[in-house]
KOLZA-863252 format. One record per atom (N, C-alpha, C): x, y, z; atom name; residue number from 1. Coordinates in steps of 0.1 Angstrom, whole numbers. Layout:
<<X Y Z> CA NUM>
...
***
This chain:
<<338 81 183> N 1>
<<327 72 184> CA 1>
<<314 80 181> C 1>
<<305 74 173> N 2>
<<293 81 169> CA 2>
<<282 80 180> C 2>
<<272 88 178> N 3>
<<261 89 188> CA 3>
<<254 75 190> C 3>
<<253 68 179> N 4>
<<246 55 179> CA 4>
<<254 45 188> C 4>
<<267 45 187> N 5>
<<275 36 195> CA 5>
<<275 40 209> C 5>
<<275 53 212> N 6>
<<274 58 226> CA 6>
<<261 53 233> C 6>
<<250 54 225> N 7>
<<237 50 231> CA 7>
<<238 34 233> C 7>
<<243 27 223> N 8>
<<243 12 224> CA 8>
<<252 8 236> C 8>
<<263 15 238> N 9>
<<272 12 250> CA 9>
<<266 15 263> C 9>
<<256 24 264> N 10>
<<251 29 277> CA 10>
<<237 24 280> C 10>
<<230 19 270> N 11>
<<216 15 272> CA 11>
<<215 0 274> C 11>
<<210 -4 286> N 12>
<<208 -18 289> CA 12>
<<196 -23 282> C 12>
<<197 -33 274> N 13>
<<186 -38 266> CA 13>
<<175 -45 275> C 13>
<<179 -51 286> N 14>
<<169 -57 295> CA 14>
<<160 -46 301> C 14>
<<167 -35 306> N 15>
<<160 -24 312> CA 15>
<<150 -18 301> C 15>
<<155 -16 289> N 16>
<<147 -10 278> CA 16>
<<135 -19 275> C 16>
<<137 -32 275> N 17>
<<126 -41 273> CA 17>
<<115 -39 283> C 17>
<<119 -38 296> N 18>
<<110 -35 307> CA 18>
<<103 -22 305> C 18>
<<110 -12 301> N 19>
<<103 1 299> CA 19>
<<93 1 288> C 19>
<<97 -6 277> N 20>
<<88 -7 266> CA 20>
<<77 -17 267> C 20>
<<76 -24 279> N 21>
<<65 -33 282> CA 21>
<<67 -47 277> C 21>
<<79 -50 273> N 22>
<<82 -64 269> CA 22>
<<85 -72 282> C 22>
<<77 -81 285> N 23>
<<78 -89 298> CA 23>
<<87 -101 296> C 23>
<<100 -99 299> N 24>
<<110 -110 298> CA 24>
<<108 -120 309> C 24>
<<110 -133 306> N 25>
<<110 -143 317> CA 25>
<<124 -144 323> C 25>
<<127 -153 332> N 26>
<<140 -155 338> CA 26>
<<151 -159 327> C 26>
<<146 -165 316> N 27>
<<156 -169 306> CA 27>
<<157 -158 295> C 27>
<<152 -146 298> N 28>
<<152 -134 289> CA 28>
<<145 -137 276> C 28>
<<134 -144 277> N 29>
<<125 -147 265> CA 29>
<<111 -141 268> C 29>
<<104 -138 257> N 30>
<<91 -132 258> CA 30>
<<83 -135 245> C 30>
<<70 -132 246> N 31>
<<63 -132 233> CA 31>
<<67 -121 224> C 31>
<<69 -123 212> N 32>
<<74 -113 203> CA 32>
<<64 -102 201> C 32>
<<68 -89 202> N 33>
<<59 -78 201> CA 33>
<<56 -75 186> C 33>
<<63 -82 177> N 34>
<<61 -79 163> CA 34>
<<52 -89 155> C 34>
<<48 -100 161> N 35>
<<39 -109 155> CA 35>
<<32 -117 166> C 35>
<<20 -123 162> N 36>
<<12 -130 172> CA 36>
<<18 -144 174> C 36>
<<19 -148 186> N 37>
<<24 -162 189> CA 37>
<<19 -166 203> C 37>
<<19 -179 206> N 38>
<<15 -184 218> CA 38>
<<26 -188 227> C 38>
<<38 -191 222> N 39>
<<50 -194 230> CA 39>
<<61 -184 226> C 39>
<<69 -181 236> N 40>
<<79 -171 234> CA 40>
<<90 -175 224> C 40>
<<92 -166 214> N 41>
<<103 -168 205> CA 41>
<<112 -156 204> C 41>
<<108 -145 212> N 42>
<<116 -133 213> CA 42>
<<127 -136 224> C 42>
<<139 -133 221> N 43>
<<150 -136 231> CA 43>
<<160 -124 231> C 43>
<<164 -121 243> N 44>
<<174 -111 246> CA 44>
<<187 -117 251> C 44>
<<198 -112 246> N 45>
<<211 -115 252> CA 45>
<<217 -104 260> C 45>
<<216 -104 273> N 46>
<<221 -93 281> CA 46>
<<236 -91 279> C 46>
<<244 -102 277> N 47>
<<258 -101 275> CA 47>
<<262 -94 262> C 47>
<<254 -97 252> N 48>
<<257 -91 238> CA 48>
<<249 -79 236> C 48>
<<239 -76 244> N 49>
<<230 -64 242> CA 49>
<<223 -65 229> C 49>
<<218 -76 225> N 50>
<<211 -78 213> CA 50>
<<198 -85 215> C 50>
<<189 -85 206> N 51>
<<176 -92 206> CA 51>
<<174 -100 193> C 51>
<<167 -110 194> N 52>
<<163 -118 181> CA 52>
<<150 -125 184> C 52>
<<143 -128 173> N 53>
<<131 -135 173> CA 53>
<<132 -147 163> C 53>
<<130 -159 168> N 54>
<<131 -170 160> CA 54>
<<119 -172 151> C 54>
<<108 -166 155> N 55>
<<95 -167 148> CA 55>
<<95 -159 136> C 55>
<<98 -146 137> N 56>
<<98 -137 125> CA 56>
<<112 -134 120> C 56>
<<122 -140 126> N 57>
<<136 -140 121> CA 57>
<<141 -125 120> C 57>
<<137 -117 130> N 58>
<<142 -104 131> CA 58>
<<151 -102 143> C 58>
<<159 -92 143> N 59>
<<168 -90 155> CA 59>
<<175 -77 153> C 59>
<<183 -74 163> N 60>
<<191 -62 163> CA 60>
<<196 -58 177> C 60>
<<198 -45 178> N 61>
<<203 -40 191> CA 61>
<<192 -32 197> C 61>
<<196 -25 208> N 62>
<<186 -17 216> CA 62>
<<180 -6 208> C 62>
<<188 0 198> N 63>
<<182 11 190> CA 63>
<<172 6 180> C 63>
<<176 -5 173> N 64>
<<166 -11 163> CA 64>
<<153 -16 170> C 64>
<<155 -21 182> N 65>
<<143 -26 189> CA 65>
<<133 -14 192> C 65>
<<139 -3 198> N 66>
<<131 8 201> CA 66>
<<125 15 189> C 66>
<<134 16 178> N 67>
<<129 22 166> CA 67>
<<117 14 160> C 67>
<<119 1 159> N 68>
<<108 -7 153> CA 68>
<<96 -7 162> C 68>
<<97 -9 175> N 69>
<<86 -10 183> CA 69>
<<78 3 184> C 69>
<<85 14 185> N 70>
<<78 27 186> CA 70>
<<75 34 172> C 70>
<<79 27 162> N 71>
<<78 32 148> CA 71>
<<83 46 146> C 71>
<<96 47 150> N 72>
<<103 60 149> CA 72>
<<116 58 142> C 72>
<<123 68 138> N 73>
<<136 67 132> CA 73>
<<146 62 142> C 73>
<<157 56 137> N 74>
<<168 53 146> CA 74>
<<174 65 154> C 74>
<<174 76 148> N 75>
<<179 88 155> CA 75>
<<170 92 166> C 75>
<<157 92 163> N 76>
<<147 95 174> CA 76>
<<147 84 185> C 76>
<<150 72 181> N 77>
<<151 61 191> CA 77>
<<162 64 200> C 77>
<<174 69 195> N 78>
<<185 72 203> CA 78>
<<181 84 213> C 78>
<<174 93 207> N 79>
<<170 105 216> CA 79>
<<161 100 227> C 79>
<<151 91 223> N 80>
<<142 86 233> CA 80>
<<149 78 244> C 80>
<<159 69 240> N 81>
<<166 62 250> CA 81>
<<175 71 258> C 81>
<<180 81 253> N 82>
<<188 91 260> CA 82>
<<179 97 271> C 82>
<<167 101 267> N 83>
<<158 107 276> CA 83>
<<153 98 287> C 83>
<<148 86 284> N 84>
<<142 78 294> CA 84>
<<152 71 303> C 84>
<<164 70 298> N 85>
<<175 63 306> CA 85>
<<184 74 313> C 85>
<<182 86 310> N 86>
<<190 97 315> CA 86>
<<205 95 312> C 86>
<<208 93 300> N 87>
<<221 90 296> CA 87>
<<230 103 295> C 87>
<<223 114 294> N 88>
<<230 128 293> CA 88>
<<239 129 281> C 88>
<<234 124 270> N 89>
<<242 125 258> CA 89>
<<237 138 251> C 89>
<<247 146 246> N 90>
<<244 159 240> CA 90>
<<242 156 225> C 90>
<<230 159 220> N 91>
<<227 157 206> CA 91>
<<228 170 198> C 91>
<<233 181 204> N 92>
<<235 193 197> CA 92>
<<223 198 190> C 92>
<<212 200 197> N 93>
<<200 205 191> CA 93>
<<188 201 199> C 93>
<<177 204 193> N 94>
<<164 200 199> CA 94>
<<162 185 201> C 94>
<<158 181 212> N 95>
<<155 167 215> CA 95>
<<141 166 219> C 95>
<<132 161 210> N 96>
<<118 160 214> CA 96>
<<116 149 224> C 96>
<<107 151 234> N 97>
<<104 141 244> CA 97>
<<94 132 237> C 97>
<<97 119 239> N 98>
<<87 109 234> CA 98>
<<78 105 245> C 98>
<<66 110 245> N 99>
<<57 107 256> CA 99>
<<48 96 254> C 99>
<<47 92 241> N 100>
<<37 81 239> CA 100>
<<45 68 236> C 100>
<<39 58 239> N 101>
<<44 45 237> CA 101>
<<33 36 232> C 101>
<<31 35 219> N 102>
<<20 28 213> CA 102>
<<20 13 218> C 102>
<<31 7 218> N 103>
<<32 -7 221> CA 103>
<<27 -9 236> C 103>
<<33 -1 245> N 104>
<<29 -3 259> CA 104>
<<14 0 261> C 104>
<<9 10 255> N 105>
<<-6 12 256> CA 105>
<<-14 0 250> C 105>
<<-9 -5 239> N 106>
<<-16 -17 233> CA 106>
<<-15 -29 243> C 106>
<<-4 -31 249> N 107>
<<-2 -42 258> CA 107>
<<-11 -40 271> C 107>
<<-12 -28 276> N 108>
<<-21 -25 287> CA 108>
<<-35 -27 284> C 108>
<<-39 -23 272> N 109>
<<-53 -25 267> CA 109>
<<-56 -40 266> C 109>
<<-47 -47 261> N 110>
<<-49 -62 259> CA 110>
<<-50 -68 273> C 110>
<<-42 -64 282> N 111>
<<-42 -70 296> CA 111>
<<-56 -67 302> C 111>
<<-61 -54 301> N 112>
<<-74 -51 306> CA 112>
<<-85 -59 300> C 112>
<<-84 -61 287> N 113>
<<-93 -69 280> CA 113>
<<-93 -84 285> C 113>
<<-82 -89 287> N 114>
<<-80 -103 292> CA 114>
<<-86 -104 306> C 114>
<<-84 -94 314> N 115>
<<-89 -94 328> CA 115>
<<-105 -94 327> C 115>
<<-110 -85 319> N 116>
<<-125 -84 317> CA 116>
<<-130 -98 312> C 116>
<<-123 -104 302> N 117>
<<-127 -117 296> CA 117>
<<-128 -127 307> C 117>
<<-117 -129 315> N 118>
<<-117 -139 326> CA 118>
<<-128 -136 336> C 118>
<<-129 -124 340> N 119>
<<-139 -120 351> CA 119>
<<-153 -123 346> C 119>
<<-156 -119 334> N 120>
<<-170 -121 329> CA 120>
<<-173 -136 327> C 120>
<<-163 -144 322> N 121>
<<-165 -158 320> CA 121>
<<-168 -165 333> C 121>
<<-160 -161 343> N 122>
<<-162 -167 357> CA 122>
<<-175 -163 362> C 122>
<<-179 -151 360> N 123>
<<-192 -146 365> CA 123>
<<-203 -154 359> C 123>
<<-203 -156 346> N 124>
<<-213 -164 339> CA 124>
<<-214 -178 344> C 124>
<<-202 -184 346> N 125>
<<-202 -198 351> CA 125>
<<-207 -199 366> C 125>
<<-203 -189 374> N 126>
<<-209 -189 388> CA 126>
<<-224 -187 388> C 126>
<<-228 -178 379> N 127>
<<-243 -176 378> CA 127>
<<-250 -188 374> C 127>
<<-245 -195 364> N 128>
<<-252 -207 359> CA 128>
<<-253 -217 370> C 128>
<<-243 -219 378> N 129>
<<-243 -228 389> CA 129>
<<-252 -224 401> C 129>
<<-255 -211 401> N 130>
<<-263 -206 413> CA 130>
<<-278 -206 410> C 130>
<<-282 -209 397> N 131>
<<-296 -208 393> CA 131>
<<-304 -218 401> C 131>
<<-316 -213 405> N 132>
<<-326 -222 411> CA 132>
<<-333 -230 399> C 132>
<<-341 -240 403> N 133>
<<-348 -248 393> CA 133>
<<-356 -239 384> C 133>
<<-364 -230 389> N 134>
<<-372 -221 381> CA 134>
<<-364 -212 372> C 134>
<<-353 -206 378> N 135>
<<-344 -197 370> CA 135>
<<-337 -205 359> C 135>
<<-333 -217 362> N 136>
<<-326 -226 353> CA 136>
<<-335 -228 340> C 136>
<<-347 -231 342> N 137>
<<-357 -233 331> CA 137>
<<-357 -221 322> C 137>
<<-357 -209 328> N 138>
<<-358 -196 321> CA 138>
<<-345 -192 315> C 138>
<<-334 -194 321> N 139>
<<-321 -187 317> CA 139>
<<-310 -196 313> C 139>
<<-311 -209 315> N 140>
<<-300 -218 312> CA 140>
<<-295 -218 298> C 140>
<<-304 -218 288> N 141>
<<-299 -218 274> CA 141>
<<-292 -205 271> C 141>
<<-297 -193 275> N 142>
<<-290 -181 271> CA 142>
<<-276 -180 278> C 142>
<<-276 -184 291> N 143>
<<-263 -183 298> CA 143>
<<-253 -193 292> C 143>
<<-257 -205 288> N 144>
<<-248 -214 281> CA 144>
<<-244 -209 268> C 144>
<<-252 -202 261> N 145>
<<-248 -195 248> CA 145>
<<-237 -185 251> C 145>
<<-239 -176 261> N 146>
<<-229 -167 265> CA 146>
<<-216 -173 269> C 146>
<<-217 -184 276> N 147>
<<-204 -191 280> CA 147>
<<-197 -197 268> C 147>
<<-205 -202 258> N 148>
<<-200 -207 246> CA 148>
<<-192 -196 238> C 148>
<<-197 -184 239> N 149>
<<-190 -173 233> CA 149>
<<-176 -172 239> C 149>
<<-174 -173 252> N 150>
<<-161 -172 258> CA 150>
<<-153 -184 257> C 150>
<<-159 -196 255> N 151>
<<-150 -208 253> CA 151>
<<-147 -211 239> C 151>
<<-156 -208 230> N 152>
<<-154 -211 215> CA 152>
<<-153 -199 206> C 152>
<<-157 -188 211> N 153>
<<-158 -176 202> CA 153>
<<-145 -169 200> C 153>
<<-145 -160 190> N 154>
<<-134 -152 187> CA 154>
<<-133 -140 196> C 154>
<<-123 -132 195> N 155>
<<-122 -120 202> CA 155>
<<-133 -110 198> C 155>
<<-136 -111 185> N 156>
<<-147 -102 179> CA 156>
<<-160 -106 186> C 156>
<<-163 -119 187> N 157>
<<-175 -123 194> CA 157>
<<-176 -118 208> C 157>
<<-165 -119 215> N 158>
<<-164 -114 229> CA 158>
<<-166 -99 230> C 158>
<<-161 -92 221> N 159>
<<-163 -77 220> CA 159>
<<-177 -74 217> C 159>
<<-183 -82 208> N 160>
<<-197 -80 206> CA 160>
<<-205 -82 218> C 160>
<<-202 -92 226> N 161>
<<-209 -95 238> CA 161>
<<-207 -83 248> C 161>
<<-195 -78 249> N 162>
<<-193 -67 258> CA 162>
<<-201 -55 255> C 162>
<<-202 -52 242> N 163>
<<-209 -40 237> CA 163>
<<-224 -42 239> C 163>
<<-229 -54 237> N 164>
<<-244 -55 236> CA 164>
<<-250 -61 249> C 164>
<<-242 -66 258> N 165>
<<-247 -73 270> CA 165>
<<-242 -67 283> C 165>
<<-238 -55 284> N 166>
<<-233 -49 296> CA 166>
<<-243 -49 307> C 166>
<<-256 -47 303> N 167>
<<-267 -46 313> CA 167>
<<-269 -60 319> C 167>
<<-268 -70 310> N 168>
<<-270 -84 315> CA 168>
<<-259 -87 326> C 168>
<<-247 -84 323> N 169>
<<-236 -86 332> CA 169>
<<-238 -79 345> C 169>
<<-243 -66 344> N 170>
<<-245 -59 356> CA 170>
<<-256 -65 365> C 170>
<<-267 -70 358> N 171>
<<-278 -77 365> CA 171>
<<-273 -89 372> C 171>
<<-264 -97 365> N 172>
<<-259 -109 371> CA 172>
<<-250 -106 383> C 172>
<<-242 -95 382> N 173>
<<-233 -91 393> CA 173>
<<-242 -87 405> C 173>
<<-253 -80 403> N 174>
<<-262 -76 414> CA 174>
<<-268 -89 420> C 174>
<<-272 -98 412> N 175>
<<-278 -110 417> CA 175>
<<-268 -119 426> C 175>
<<-256 -119 421> N 176>
<<-245 -126 429> CA 176>
<<-239 -118 440> C 176>
<<-243 -105 441> N 177>
<<-238 -97 452> CA 177>
<<-224 -92 450> C 177>
<<-220 -90 437> N 178>
<<-206 -86 434> CA 178>
<<-205 -71 430> C 178>
***
């Protein structure tokens, strides 16, 4: 039996998905990490130890998933799986530790961005509703403009807002006591 088969036989694809940051639901489906989508098309079969995506029509086993996601060779994917799952497979030579996980970092950054987006949108809405008559006359238009960025704008628009209006957000937070 070759090294690839040994890794396939010993690496649980559901556990690997979890380690790689792919959040499977109870039906073992998730948003595909290889293309943008709004509904899950990425599916894992725990019994067959394979994955497939109906959206981008790709699929494979635990090694191909790791290799593609981390952008490393299949051999390095085997070594990575051996290391993180403590499979104790001897590769007869140097085994580099894979300490970075681009996909997981990207997912974490996206999650932080979404939290910031939701928090800031809620803050702006709360502030708009808390304005007095005098403040409303002075600030209603600009706050509505900011809210429109969050409801109708692109991610680029929201990032522009974040870069250029952090002091405005801080001022609103102080006014609302947050």
